[in-house]
C-alpha positions in Angstrom: -13.2 -18.7 23.8 -11.8 -15.2 21.9 -9.3 -17.2 20.0 -11.7 -19.9 18.8 -14.5 -17.3 17.4 -11.1 -16.2 16.0 -9.6 -19.8 14.2 -13.0 -20.2 13.1 -14.0 -17.2 10.9 -10.2 -17.3 9.2 -10.8 -19.4 5.7 -9.5 -23.1 5.3 -8.3 -24.1 2.9 -11.7 -25.3 0.6 -13.7 -21.9 1.4 -10.8 -20.4 -0.8 -11.5 -22.7 -3.4 -14.6 -21.6 -3.6 -13.4 -17.7 -3.2 -11.1 -18.1 -5.9 -13.6 -19.9 -8.3 -16.6 -17.1 -7.4 -14.0 -14.3 -8.4 -13.0 -16.3 -12.0 -16.5 -16.1 -12.4 -17.4 -12.6 -11.4 -14.9 -11.4 -13.9 -13.6 -13.9 -16.3 -10.0 -15.1 -16.2 -8.9 -12.5 -18.6 -9.5 -9.5 -16.5 -8.2 -10.7 -13.5 -4.2 -10.1 -13.9 -5.7 -6.3 -15.2 -7.0 -6.7 -11.7 -4.1 -7.9 -10.0 -1.5 -5.4 -11.5 -4.2 -2.5 -11.0 -3.9 -3.7 -7.0 0.1 -4.1 -7.1 0.8 -0.6 -9.0 -2.0 1.1 -5.6 -0.3 -0.5 -2.6 2.9 0.2 -4.5 2.2 4.4 -5.0 0.5 3.9 -0.9 3.9 2.8 -0.3 5.4 5.7 -1.1 3.7 7.9 -0.3 3.7 6.5 3.5 7.2 6.2 2.8 7.6 10.1 2.1 5.4 11.2 5.0 7.1 9.2 7.0 10.0 11.1 6.4 8.6 14.5 6.0 7.7 13.7 10.2 10.5 13.3 11.1 13.0 15.2 8.9 14.4 14.2 7.3 13.3 16.1 3.6 13.2 19.5 5.0 16.2 22.2 3.6 18.7 23.3 6.9 17.7 26.7 8.1 21.2 27.9 7.8 20.7 26.5 3.8 17.9 28.3 3.3 19.6 31.2 4.1 23.0 30.5 1.8 20.2 30.0 -0.5 18.8 33.6 0.2 22.6 35.5 0.4 23.2 34.1 -3.3 20.3 35.3 -4.5 20.8 38.6 -3.2 
């Protein structure tokens, strides 16, 4: 029963046409490429931040203690 309710909530072909027409009417044909470009840039930044965060958590971006000690010894 729950899977039937789930499939009823997913828009089909006809519903997607209505959604696209509503978006075109609201934003106009010229503004949509700008909106999609901004959305793409936002997704790119999010993926980059997610990758950097996961690398930081796994320790790939951290400097070894031995490397820190070597840098400290050479700077004295």
